[in-house]
C-alpha positions as CSV (number, residue, x, y, z in Angstrom):
1,X,97.8,-13.7,116.6
2,X,98.9,-10.3,115.3
3,X,98.2,-8.8,118.8
4,X,100.5,-11.4,120.3
5,X,103.2,-10.5,117.8
6,X,102.7,-6.8,118.6
7,X,103.1,-7.4,122.3
8,X,106.3,-9.5,121.8
9,X,107.8,-6.8,119.6
10,X,106.9,-4.1,122.2
11,X,108.6,-6.0,125.0
12,X,111.6,-6.7,122.8
13,X,111.9,-3.0,122.0
14,X,111.6,-2.0,125.7
15,X,114.3,-4.5,126.6
16,X,116.6,-3.1,123.9
17,X,116.3,0.4,125.3
18,X,118.0,-0.5,128.6
19,X,121.7,0.0,128.4
20,X,123.8,-3.2,128.7
21,X,126.1,-3.8,131.7
22,X,129.2,-3.1,129.6
23,X,127.8,0.1,128.3
24,X,127.0,1.3,131.8
25,X,130.4,0.3,133.2
26,X,132.2,2.1,130.3
27,X,130.2,5.3,130.9
28,X,130.7,5.2,134.6
29,X,134.5,4.9,134.0
30,X,134.4,7.8,131.6
31,X,132.5,10.0,134.0
32,X,134.9,9.2,136.8
33,X,137.9,9.8,134.6
34,X,136.5,13.2,133.6
35,X,135.9,14.1,137.3
36,X,139.5,13.0,138.2
37,X,141.0,15.1,135.4
38,X,139.1,18.1,136.6
39,X,140.3,17.9,140.2
40,X,143.8,16.7,139.5
41,X,146.9,18.8,140.1
42,X,149.2,19.3,137.1
43,X,151.4,16.3,136.5
44,X,149.1,13.8,138.2
45,X,147.9,10.8,136.2
46,X,145.2,8.3,137.1
47,X,144.4,4.8,135.8
48,X,141.2,3.2,136.7
49,X,142.0,-0.5,137.3
50,X,138.5,-1.8,138.1
51,X,134.9,-0.6,138.4
52,X,132.1,-2.0,140.4
53,X,128.6,-0.5,140.7
54,X,125.1,-0.9,141.9
55,X,122.1,0.9,140.5
56,X,120.3,3.0,143.1
57,X,116.9,3.9,141.6
58,X,115.9,5.8,144.7
59,X,118.9,8.1,144.4
60,X,118.7,8.4,140.6
61,X,122.1,6.9,139.8
62,X,124.8,4.4,140.4
63,X,126.7,3.8,143.6
64,X,130.2,3.0,142.4
65,X,133.6,1.9,143.7
66,X,136.7,2.3,141.6
67,X,140.2,0.9,142.2
68,X,142.5,3.7,141.0
69,X,146.3,3.9,140.4
70,X,147.6,7.5,141.0
71,X,151.0,8.7,139.9
72,X,152.4,12.2,140.7
73,X,156.2,13.0,140.5
74,X,157.8,10.6,143.0
75,X,154.4,9.5,144.5
76,X,152.8,6.3,143.3
77,X,149.7,4.7,145.0
78,X,146.7,2.4,144.4
79,X,143.5,2.8,146.3
80,X,139.7,2.7,146.3
81,X,137.4,5.7,145.6
82,X,133.7,5.7,145.9
83,X,131.3,7.9,144.1
84,X,127.6,8.4,143.4
85,X,127.1,9.0,139.6
86,X,123.8,10.2,138.2
87,X,122.0,7.9,135.8
88,X,122.7,10.2,132.9
89,X,126.5,10.1,133.8
90,X,126.5,14.0,134.1
91,X,127.4,14.4,137.7
92,X,129.9,12.7,140.0
93,X,129.8,13.0,143.8
94,X,132.6,11.4,145.7
95,X,131.5,9.3,148.7
96,X,135.0,8.2,149.9
């Protein structure tokens, strides 16, 4: 009986170690915001309106698509940006 309890606790602990979907989405959004602020021209502001992603274990990260609102001086636009973000959220590579 105690072995069964140990196995159940082990699986519960392993399941708790995986980040939740909201946690992943929040970190992907923060990573993309950081990337956009690094490449932005002075006076440009970005607002991420929506985020969708798919985990790509073979690539070691997340394939993401962001709907982004861009505003710069008299220019105002909304569009889609794609990116591959590493699973530790440290590196962003734009795909489109």
